[in-house]
N, C-alpha and C positions, 0 to 999 in steps of 0.2 A: 504494500500500500504506500501511497505517497506519504512522505515524511513531513510532519508539521514542524516548522521552525518559528522562532521569534524574530520579528523584524521591527526595528524602531523607526517610527515616522514622526515628522514634525508638520504642523499645520503651516500652510503658506497663504499669504494674503495677496501677494502680487500675482497677477494673471497676465496672459499674453505670451507670444512667442519670444519676445526679448527676455522677459523674466525667466521663462523656461530655459532658454539658452544659457543664461547666467548660472542657473542651478546645475545644468549639466557640466559646465566648465568647473564647477566646484565639486563634482563627483556625486551629484544627486540626480535622481530620476523623478520628474513631476508625475503626480498621479491624482486619482480621485477615489474617494471612499463613499460608497452609497449603499442603499438597501435597508430592509426592515422598517420601512416607513419613517426613517430618521433623516435628518438633514444631510445633504451632500457636503463633504468636506474635502477641500483641495489639500493634498499632502505632498511631501517630498520624502523619499527614502534613499538611503545610501546605495549607489549603483553597484558597488562591488558585492554588498550583502545580498541584494536582490538577484544579481547575476549568479551568485553562488547557490542561492536557494533554488533557482530554476535549473541551472545546468548540472550542479553537483548533487543536490538533494532531490531533484526532480519533484519539487514541492508544488502542489496545487493549492494546498491549504496552509494558511499562515496564522500565527497569533500576532496581530499587528498592535504594537504598543504605541499609544498616542495619548499625550496629556496625562500620563500616569496610570492609564488603564489599558487592558488588553482586550481586543475584539477578535473573534474568529472570523477570518475572511477567506473567500475563494478568489484566487487570481483569475479574474474573468477575461481580461484581455491585456496582452502585452504587445507593444509596438517597438520595432527595431529600426535602425537606420537602413538605408538602401543596400548596404553591404551585409546586413544581418549580424553585425558584430556588437553594436552599441545600443543599449536600451534607451528609448526616448520618451516612453510614456507607459503607465500601467493603470489598470482599473481594478479596484478591490471591491468585492461585493460582500456585505455583512451576511453571515450565515450562522446557523446553529448546526453543530456537528451531527445531530440526529436527523436533520431534514434531508429530503431527497433532492438531488441535483441532477441535471443532465449535462454531460460533458462528452468530449471525444477522447479516446485513448488509442495509442498505436497497437497494431498487431505485430507480435514478434514470433518468428518461426524458429524453432529449435531443432537441431540435428538435420540430417539429410535422409531422403528416402532410401531404403535398402535396395529396392528394385524399381526402376523407372519404366520398364517396358517400352523404352524408346520415346517416352514422353518428356516434355520439358515443364519445369515448374511455372505455374501461373497463379498469381495472387490478385484476384479482383478487388479485395478489400484490404487496404493497408491501415485503415483506421476504422474504429467502430463507435457509433453513438451509443452511450450507455446511460442508464439511470441507476443511481445507487445512493446510499447515505453519504453525506459529505465526508464523514470520517473514514469511509471505506473505499475511496477512489483508488483503483489499482494503477500502478505505473504503466502497465501494458496488459493486454490479453495474450498469453503465451500459448503456442500450439506446438506440440511435438509431432513432427511429420515423418518420423522414422518409418511408420507403417503405411504411409500414404502410397496408394497404388493407382495405376491408370484406370480410369472409369469409375473411381470411387472418391469423388471430391469430399472435402470437409465443409459442411454447411453450418450456418449460424446455430441451428438447433442442436448440433453435436458438440458444441464448444463446452469445455469444462470451465465454469465461471466461478470467481470468488463469491463467497456468501453475500447475499444481498444485492448482487449485480444483475441487471437486466439489460440485454442488448436490444436496441430499438429497431435495428434492421429486420427485414423479413426473416423468419426462421428458415425459409428455403433458399436464402441467398448463399451463394458459394463464396467461401472465404479463401480457400486455397485448393489447387488441384494440379494434377498432371494431365497435360493435353498433348496430343500429337502435333508436330509442327504444321502450320497452315490451317488448323482448325479455328473457326470463329468462336469467340467466347461471348455468351450473353452478358449484357450490361448488368452491373450490380443493382439489386433491388434497393429502392430508396428507403430511408429510415421513416419511422412513424411521423406523422404531421406534428409540428411543434417540438421536434427533437433538437432544434437549433443548437449547433455545435458550440462548445466553448472555443473561443478564438484566441490563438496566440499568433498575432499578425506580424507581417513585415511592415515596411514604411507606409504610413497612412497619416492623413491630416489629423493632428491631435486637437483636443478641446482647447488647448492653449492657443494654437494657431487660429482656431475658429474665433477666439475672443478678439483677434486683431481685426476681423472683418467689420 
């Protein structure tokens, strides 16, 4: 499961792209804290600590320390620069660890098929939309493909899922299979309506830049 870490934040009063740029030069990432019918708060968090939480701890859930109190938050959206190296903005959504959330998680294939029968590996689904308690978000859905054989794909309904995790894609959707070269593959079935993925985005106009308009 994703590891929860403590991240210290400070409230920020200055808004706009110039103020955000100054923060980034000082080693901070501008962000917004919202949710649970409470006021939105503009915050700043240390860039190195946030980067470590995401890249090293693979954290989705954080204990955000602000003004002497901690709030459980979900990293709902992260924006990077055009190179995908530097963080430029983050959205935190207030949550309770027991409430259900809908996020996307990667699919990780483990091992290699013992016999391919002349087929090549095809993975229609590299990520899955899931619903689960906030405190039980898995880092990935892992699939052992040692016994994968030609003509016997692994469907969503056959996945071994962590407790409390529900996949929102169609149960009949193919996750991974062996197929003969040249065979056409049916498109992946869509997720349930309203399954809106958690977004960890690349460069995008931030709320600070929008303030400049």
